[in-house]
C-alpha positions in Angstrom: -11.5 46.6 16.6 -7.8 45.7 16.7 -5.9 45.4 20.0 -2.3 45.3 21.0 -2.6 41.5 21.2 -3.6 41.1 17.5 0.0 40.6 16.3 1.4 38.8 19.4 -0.3 35.4 19.0 2.2 32.5 19.1 2.8 30.6 15.9 0.8 27.6 17.1 -2.3 29.9 17.5 -2.4 30.4 13.8 -3.4 26.8 13.2 -6.2 26.9 15.8 -9.8 26.8 14.4 -13.1 26.9 16.2 -15.0 23.6 16.3 -17.4 23.3 13.4 -19.8 21.5 15.7 -19.6 24.0 18.6 -20.3 26.8 16.1 -23.2 24.9 14.6 -24.6 24.2 18.1 -24.9 28.0 18.6 -27.0 28.1 15.4 -29.2 25.2 16.6 -29.9 26.5 20.1 -33.3 27.9 18.8 -35.9 25.7 20.5 -37.8 25.0 17.3 -34.8 23.4 15.5 -34.5 19.6 15.7 -30.8 19.1 16.0 -28.9 15.9 15.0 -25.7 17.9 15.1 -24.3 17.7 18.6 -22.7 14.6 20.2 -25.0 15.0 23.2 -26.2 12.3 25.6 -29.9 12.3 26.4 -30.4 14.5 29.5 -33.3 12.2 30.4 -30.8 9.5 31.4 -28.7 11.6 33.7 -28.8 10.0 37.2 -30.0 13.1 39.0 -31.3 11.4 42.1 -28.2 9.4 42.6 -26.0 12.5 42.2 -28.1 14.4 44.6 -27.7 11.7 47.2 -24.0 11.3 46.4 -23.3 15.0 46.7 -25.0 15.1 50.1 -22.9 12.2 51.3 -19.7 13.8 50.0 -20.4 17.1 51.7 -21.5 15.5 54.9 -18.7 12.9 55.3 -15.8 14.4 53.3 -16.7 18.1 52.8 -13.4 19.6 53.7 -11.5 17.2 51.4 -13.9 17.5 48.6 -13.6 21.3 48.6 -9.8 21.3 49.0 -7.0 21.0 46.4 -6.4 17.4 45.5 -3.8 15.1 44.0 -2.9 15.8 40.4 -3.2 12.2 39.3 -6.8 11.9 40.7 -8.8 10.7 43.6 -7.3 7.3 44.6 -10.6 5.4 45.3 -11.8 6.5 41.9 -8.6 5.3 40.2 -8.9 2.0 42.1 -12.5 1.6 40.9 -11.4 2.2 37.3 -8.6 -0.3 37.7 -11.1 -2.9 38.8 -13.3 -2.0 35.8 -10.4 -2.6 33.4 -9.8 -6.0 35.0 -13.3 -7.0 34.0 -12.3 -6.5 30.4 -9.3 -8.7 30.9 -6.8 -5.8 31.1 -4.7 -5.6 34.2 -3.9 -2.1 35.3 -3.2 -0.5 38.7 -3.8 3.1 39.9 -0.2 3.9 38.9 -1.4 3.4 35.3 -4.3 5.7 35.6 -4.7 9.5 35.4 -8.0 11.3 35.9 -8.4 14.2 33.4 -11.0 17.0 32.9 -12.7 15.2 30.0 -11.1 13.1 27.3 -10.4 16.3 25.4 -7.8 17.3 28.0 -6.2 13.8 27.6 -5.9 14.3 23.9 -4.3 17.7 24.4 -1.8 16.2 26.8 -0.9 13.5 24.3 -0.3 16.3 21.8 1.8 18.3 24.2 3.9 15.3 25.2 4.4 13.6 21.9 3.9 15.8 18.9 6.6 18.0 17.5 5.7 20.4 14.6 5.6 18.3 11.4 5.2 14.9 13.1 2.9 12.5 11.3 0.0 11.0 13.2 -1.8 8.0 11.6 -5.6 8.5 11.9 -8.8 7.1 10.4 -10.6 9.1 7.8 -13.0 10.3 8.9 -11.9 10.7 12.5 -12.9 12.5 15.7 -12.8 16.2 15.1 -11.7 16.9 18.7 -8.5 15.0 18.3 -7.6 17.0 15.1 -8.4 20.2 17.0 -6.2 19.3 19.9 -3.2 18.2 17.7 -3.4 20.9 15.1 -2.2 23.3 17.7 1.1 21.3 18.0 1.7 21.3 14.2 0.7 17.7 13.6 0.5 16.3 10.0 -1.8 13.4 9.3 -1.5 10.1 7.5 -5.1 9.1 6.8 -6.5 5.5 6.4 -10.0 5.2 5.1 -12.9 3.6 7.1 -15.7 1.3 6.0 -18.5 -0.5 7.8 -15.9 -2.7 9.6 -13.7 0.2 10.8 -10.2 1.2 9.6 -9.3 -0.6 6.4 -6.2 -2.3 7.7 -5.3 -3.6 4.3 -4.2 0.0 3.6 -2.5 0.4 6.9 0.9 -1.0 6.0 1.4 1.6 3.3 0.5 4.4 5.8 2.9 3.0 8.4 5.8 3.3 6.0 5.4 7.1 6.3 6.8 6.8 9.8 3.9 8.1 12.0 4.6 9.0 15.7 1.6 6.9 16.8 -1.7 5.5 15.5 -5.0 7.0 16.7 -8.0 4.7 16.5 -11.6 4.7 17.8 -12.4 1.0 17.6 -16.0 1.0 19.0 -18.9 2.8 17.2 -16.5 5.4 15.8 -17.2 9.1 16.0 -18.3 10.1 13.4 -18.7 7.0 11.2 -20.4 4.7 13.7 -18.3 1.7 12.5 -16.8 -0.9 14.8 -13.4 -2.3 14.1 -13.7 -6.0 13.5 -11.8 -8.5 15.6 -9.7 -9.6 12.6 -8.8 -6.0 11.9 -8.0 -5.3 15.5 -5.6 -8.2 15.6 -4.0 -7.1 12.3 -3.7 -3.5 13.6 -1.8 -4.8 16.7 0.5 -7.0 14.6 1.4 -4.3 12.1 1.9 -1.7 14.9 4.3 -4.1 16.6 6.1 -4.9 13.3 6.7 -1.2 12.5 7.3 -0.2 16.1 4.5 2.4 16.2 2.4 2.7 19.4 -1.4 3.1 19.5 -3.7 5.6 21.2 -7.1 3.8 21.7 -10.0 6.2 22.3 -13.0 4.4 23.7 -15.7 6.7 24.9 -18.6 4.5 23.6 -17.4 0.9 24.3 -20.2 0.1 26.8 -22.9 1.6 24.6 -23.5 -1.6 22.5 -27.1 -2.4 21.4 -26.5 -5.3 19.0 -23.7 -7.7 18.1 -21.0 -9.2 20.4 -18.6 -7.3 22.6 -15.1 -7.2 21.2 -11.9 -7.1 23.2 -10.1 -3.8 23.4 -7.0 -3.1 21.3 -5.1 -2.7 24.5 -6.0 -6.2 25.6 -5.2 -7.7 22.2 -1.9 -6.0 22.3 -1.1 -7.4 25.7 -2.2 -10.8 24.6 -0.1 -10.6 21.4 3.0 -9.6 23.4 2.7 -11.9 26.4 1.4 -15.1 24.8 -2.0 -15.0 26.4 -1.3 -13.0 29.5 -3.4 -9.9 29.9 -1.0 -7.8 31.9 -0.9 -4.1 30.7 2.2 -3.8 28.5 2.0 -0.1 27.6 2.2 -0.1 23.8 -1.4 1.2 23.8 -2.5 4.4 25.6 -6.2 3.8 26.4 -8.7 6.7 26.9 -12.3 6.5 28.2 -14.7 8.8 29.9 -17.7 9.1 32.3 -19.3 11.6 30.0 -21.3 8.9 28.2 -21.9 6.8 31.3 -22.9 9.4 33.9 -22.9 13.0 32.6 -20.7 15.1 30.4 -20.9 18.1 32.7 -18.8 16.3 35.3 -15.8 16.6 32.9 -14.3 13.3 34.1 -12.3 11.0 32.0 -9.3 8.7 32.4 -6.1 7.6 30.8 -4.5 4.2 31.1 -0.8 4.3 30.2 2.6 3.2 31.4 3.7 4.8 34.7 6.4 6.9 33.0 3.8 8.3 30.6 1.4 9.0 33.5 4.2 10.8 35.3 4.7 13.1 32.3 1.0 13.7 31.9 0.8 14.6 35.6 3.4 17.3 34.9 1.4 18.6 32.0 -1.7 18.6 34.1 0.0 20.5 36.9 0.7 23.2 34.4 -2.8 23.1 33.0 -5.2 23.0 35.9 -3.4 21.4 38.9 -6.0 18.6 39.2 -9.5 17.6 38.1 -12.3 18.8 40.4 -12.0 16.9 43.7 -15.7 17.3 44.4 -16.7 15.9 41.0 -14.4 12.9 41.4 -15.7 12.1 44.8 -19.3 12.4 43.8 -18.7 10.2 40.7 -17.1 7.6 43.0 -20.0 7.7 45.4 -22.4 7.1 42.6 -20.4 4.3 41.0 -18.9 2.4 43.8 -21.8 0.1 44.5 -22.2 -1.2 41.0 -24.8 1.5 40.0 -23.1 2.2 36.7 -23.6 -1.4 35.5 -27.4 -1.1 35.9 -27.5 2.5 34.7 -25.7 1.6 31.4 -28.4 -1.0 30.7 -31.0 1.8 30.9 -29.0 4.0 28.6 -28.6 1.2 26.1 -32.4 0.7 26.1 -33.1 4.4 25.4 -30.4 4.8 22.7 -31.2 1.5 21.0 -34.8 2.7 20.5 -33.6 6.0 19.1 -31.1 4.4 16.8 -33.7 2.0 15.5 -36.3 4.8 14.9 -33.7 6.9 13.0 -32.7 4.0 10.8 -36.4 3.1 10.2 -37.2 6.7 9.2 -34.2 7.0 7.0 -35.3 3.9 5.1 -38.7 5.5 4.6 -37.8 9.1 3.8 -34.2 9.4 2.5 -33.6 9.3 -1.2 -32.6 6.0 -2.6 -29.3 7.4 -3.9 -28.1 7.8 -0.4 -26.2 5.3 1.8 -25.7 5.3 5.5 -24.0 3.2 8.3 -26.0 1.0 10.7 -24.0 1.2 13.9 -24.1 -1.5 16.5 -23.8 1.1 19.3 -22.6 4.5 20.2 -24.4 7.8 19.3 -23.8 8.5 15.6 -24.4 7.3 12.1 -22.8 8.5 8.9 -24.7 9.5 5.8 -23.2 9.5 2.3 -24.8 11.4 -0.6 -23.7 10.7 -4.2 -20.4 12.2 -5.3 -20.6 15.8 -6.2 -23.3 16.6 -3.7 -22.5 19.3 -1.0 -23.6 18.6 2.5 -22.8 22.2 3.6 -25.3 23.5 1.1 -27.9 20.9 2.1 -27.5 22.1 5.7 -28.4 25.6 4.7 -31.6 24.3 3.3 -32.2 22.0 6.2 -31.9 24.9 8.7 -34.8 26.6 6.8 -36.8 23.4 7.6 -35.7 23.7 11.2 -33.5 20.6 11.2 -29.7 20.3 11.5 -26.8 17.9 11.2 -23.0 18.2 10.8 -21.4 18.2 7.3 -18.7 15.6 7.1 -15.8 17.6 5.7 -14.4 18.7 9.0 -13.8 15.0 10.1 -11.5 14.3 7.2 -7.9 15.4 8.1 -6.8 15.5 4.4 -10.0 17.2 3.1 -12.8 15.6 1.1 -16.0 14.2 2.3 -18.1 17.1 1.1 -20.9 14.7 0.3 -21.1 13.2 3.8 -22.8 14.1 7.1 -22.9 13.0 10.7 -26.2 12.4 12.5 -26.6 12.0 16.2 -29.5 9.8 17.4 -28.9 9.8 21.2 -30.1 13.3 22.1 -33.6 13.7 20.5 -36.7 11.8 21.5 -38.2 9.2 19.1 -40.9 11.7 18.2 -38.5 14.4 17.3 -36.3 11.9 15.4 -39.4 10.9 13.3 -40.2 14.6 12.5 -36.6 15.6 11.9 -35.7 12.8 9.6 -38.9 13.4 7.6 -37.8 17.1 7.2 -34.3 16.2 6.4 -35.4 13.5 3.9 -37.5 16.1 2.0 -34.5 18.5 2.0 -32.1 15.8 0.6 -34.5 14.8 -2.2 -34.9 18.5 -3.2 -31.1 19.0 -3.2 -30.4 15.9 -5.2 -33.0 16.9 -7.8 -31.2 20.3 -8.1 -27.9 18.5 -8.5 -29.3 16.3 -11.2 
């Protein structure tokens, strides 16, 4: 049924598309489907008891403040806690550098609103995070794509892409969503050097940085940029806008994330946020601070790592056993995802149709490629399902893949 609104959408609404993943999650809500599709944390690791106690303290001690309007830039004690946290990673930031947003998705939207004019080129990895593409498509962004391998963005191809004059570089250096790769130290250093050489700033999206299960922690791109510019000093210089979130550390339902940026950028983001939602939930911010202020997050992250490491290892073990030998896949050192690659010519979307018949689901990889391609790829999430469901689901998916590859010859 047509309505009077049908022909009144703004031009930017024409480029808006529903998230492939969100639509797929509707399909996989059936309780008998084993889903590797969503980017969901395991609900078993949500700190329910700690939040119950924190909520009671907030309401008892600060109830009137928690239920009132709050400052747009965020609850000051929470921003101070985040500033102390960044200092542990050798990056000096103050509360003036930090904005609390309603999830990282809102931060990505604000970046698009502030920096992207229609037709601007944004340099991204291919594949890259679908949510960033969704946020920036609405502002008319064009993309310059640099391919990814098991060591992250292939920086040897970065210089050619930089000659296209991108507005900024968008990178997920740790356990990248969707590929699972980690940008190596050498490549991080080269990225910082080339970005400086061409005068192009960087947006570093780091939702998974603390979820490392093997290998050594690597310094953030923001820290390496500060080190490069200040000859060893780790003062925050502002060439990198850094994003992170509590969604993977505490719970995604809180919708709490943060931006670290120069004060003049934070001020503009505050203006954008005032127009969007005035401020992030005061109650949620205060509850998260109560949970995190005593060092609980450090211990809680250890528990999360233990659970997710087991699930990653089970998935990789089962893929070795049940997937066809023609397939390849990444072996992530952390995060929540791995990336599967079928032979060229195979179609993951068609495989998904068959997989749904076997009551198992994944995300076809095409949507993560800004310039198209990737029809033979898929993203698998290992954090959400129990080891038992992973074993059963991968066995089902392996049978589906073998059948599909036989049909493809």
